[in-house]
C-alpha positions in Angstrom: -25.1 -23.1 -12.9 -23.8 -20.3 -10.5 -23.6 -16.7 -11.6 -20.6 -14.7 -10.7 -21.3 -11.4 -8.9 -20.4 -8.4 -11.1 -19.4 -5.1 -9.8 -21.1 -3.2 -12.7 -24.5 -3.6 -14.3 -24.4 -4.5 -17.9 -26.8 -4.5 -20.9 -30.4 -5.4 -19.8 -29.5 -5.0 -16.0 -29.6 -1.2 -16.6 -33.0 0.3 -15.7 -32.8 3.9 -16.8 -34.7 5.5 -19.7 -31.9 7.8 -20.9 -28.1 7.3 -20.4 -25.0 9.2 -21.4 -22.9 6.9 -23.6 -19.2 6.9 -24.4 -16.9 4.5 -26.0 -13.7 4.1 -28.1 -15.2 5.2 -31.4 -18.2 7.0 -30.0 -18.5 10.7 -29.0 -20.2 11.2 -25.6 -23.9 11.5 -26.2 -27.3 11.1 -24.4 -29.4 8.3 -25.8 -32.4 6.2 -24.9 -31.3 2.9 -23.3 -32.8 0.9 -26.2 -30.8 2.9 -28.7 -27.6 2.5 -26.6 -28.1 -1.2 -26.4 -28.7 -1.5 -30.2 -25.5 0.5 -30.7 -23.5 -1.7 -28.4 -24.9 -5.0 -29.9 -24.2 -3.6 -33.3 -20.5 -3.2 -32.4 -20.4 -6.6 -30.7 -19.8 -5.1 -27.3 -21.6 -4.5 -23.9 -23.2 -1.5 -22.4 -21.6 -1.0 -19.0 -23.1 1.2 -16.3 -20.2 3.2 -14.8 -21.9 5.9 -12.7 -25.5 5.7 -11.5 -25.2 9.1 -9.6 -24.6 11.1 -12.8 -27.5 12.8 -14.4 -28.2 11.1 -16.8 -26.4 7.9 -15.7 -23.0 7.3 -17.4 -22.5 4.2 -19.5 -19.6 2.9 -21.5 -19.7 0.7 -24.6 -16.9 -1.8 -24.3 -16.3 -5.6 -24.0 -17.1 -6.3 -20.4 -14.3 -8.9 -19.9 -11.7 -6.4 -21.3 -13.1 -3.7 -19.1 -12.7 -5.9 -16.0 -9.2 -6.9 -17.1 -8.2 -3.2 -17.5 -9.6 -2.3 -14.1 -7.6 -5.2 -12.4 -4.5 -4.1 -14.3 -4.8 -0.5 -13.1 -5.4 -1.7 -9.5 -2.2 -3.8 -9.6 -0.2 -0.9 -11.0 -1.4 1.4 -8.2 -0.5 -1.2 -5.6 3.0 -1.4 -7.0 3.5 2.3 -6.9 2.0 2.8 -3.4 4.7 3.7 -0.9 5.6 1.2 1.7 5.6 2.6 5.2 6.6 -0.6 6.9 8.6 -0.6 10.0 10.5 -3.5 11.5 11.4 -3.7 15.1 14.7 -5.0 16.6 15.0 -5.6 20.3 18.3 -5.3 22.1 19.4 -6.0 25.6 21.8 -4.2 27.9 24.2 -7.1 28.2 24.0 -8.3 24.5 27.1 -10.0 23.2 29.1 -8.3 20.5 28.4 -11.1 18.0 24.7 -10.9 18.7 24.7 -7.2 18.2 26.6 -7.6 14.9 24.0 -10.2 13.8 21.1 -7.8 14.6 22.9 -5.0 12.9 23.2 -7.1 9.7 19.5 -7.9 9.8 18.7 -4.2 10.3 21.0 -3.4 7.4 18.9 -5.8 5.2 15.7 -4.0 6.2 17.2 -0.6 5.5 18.4 -1.6 2.1 14.8 -2.8 1.3 13.6 0.7 2.2 12.0 -0.3 5.5 12.5 1.8 8.7 13.9 0.0 11.7 12.6 0.7 15.2 15.3 -0.2 17.7 14.1 -0.8 21.3 16.1 -1.7 24.4 14.1 -2.7 27.5 15.7 -2.1 30.9 14.8 -4.8 33.4 15.1 -4.8 37.3 18.6 -3.7 38.2 19.4 -2.4 34.8 17.1 0.6 35.5 19.7 1.9 38.0 22.2 2.6 35.2 20.2 3.6 32.0 23.4 5.0 30.5 24.5 1.5 29.7 21.5 1.0 27.6 22.2 4.3 25.8 25.7 3.1 25.0 24.4 -0.1 23.4 22.0 1.9 21.3 24.7 4.3 20.2 27.0 1.4 19.3 24.2 -0.2 17.3 23.5 3.1 15.4 27.2 3.4 14.8 27.3 -0.1 13.2 24.5 1.0 10.8 25.9 4.5 9.9 26.8 3.4 6.3 23.3 2.5 5.3 21.1 4.3 7.8 20.8 7.3 10.0 18.6 7.8 13.1 15.6 10.1 12.8 16.4 11.3 16.3 18.9 10.3 18.9 17.8 7.4 21.3 15.1 8.5 23.8 14.2 7.1 27.1 10.5 6.2 27.2 9.5 4.8 30.6 11.9 1.9 31.1 13.1 1.4 27.5 15.2 3.2 25.0 13.7 3.8 21.6 15.3 4.9 18.3 14.0 4.9 14.7 16.5 4.4 12.0 15.8 5.3 8.4 17.6 4.6 5.1 20.3 7.0 4.0 19.5 8.6 0.6 
């Protein structure tokens, strides 16, 4: 029979003489471990070690399965509330066809409606480097297509041999 690894020590796994005890119907108090265990068993619950670093160590009287369930529930709630700082990247080309540009704009629009920022890059290759203003025109055209749902954080910038622009959702 395999034992599952617990994140907290409970009942007889606690090796301290005195502990500070708290619970639902219990005022916080310092008790000997034996008294705390008797109190917990009398209520049909477990003695759970919460903080070993406290002086004296802090324990809670509660059903261990319910305690773990509540911790997992809180963790899931925090994950839901956590802000998403995702960023999706869309790559364009200088000689991209209008229909392809519209398709990429529709995809960027979906990302922006989800609340995700869009990083738009346009790489200049070989002879395209001679006329970087053509790349800027494509970027501005792309930004113009997204003006209803998003706005650029800054105008397109040339970084080495590529144009970069980050587009955020309009509020």
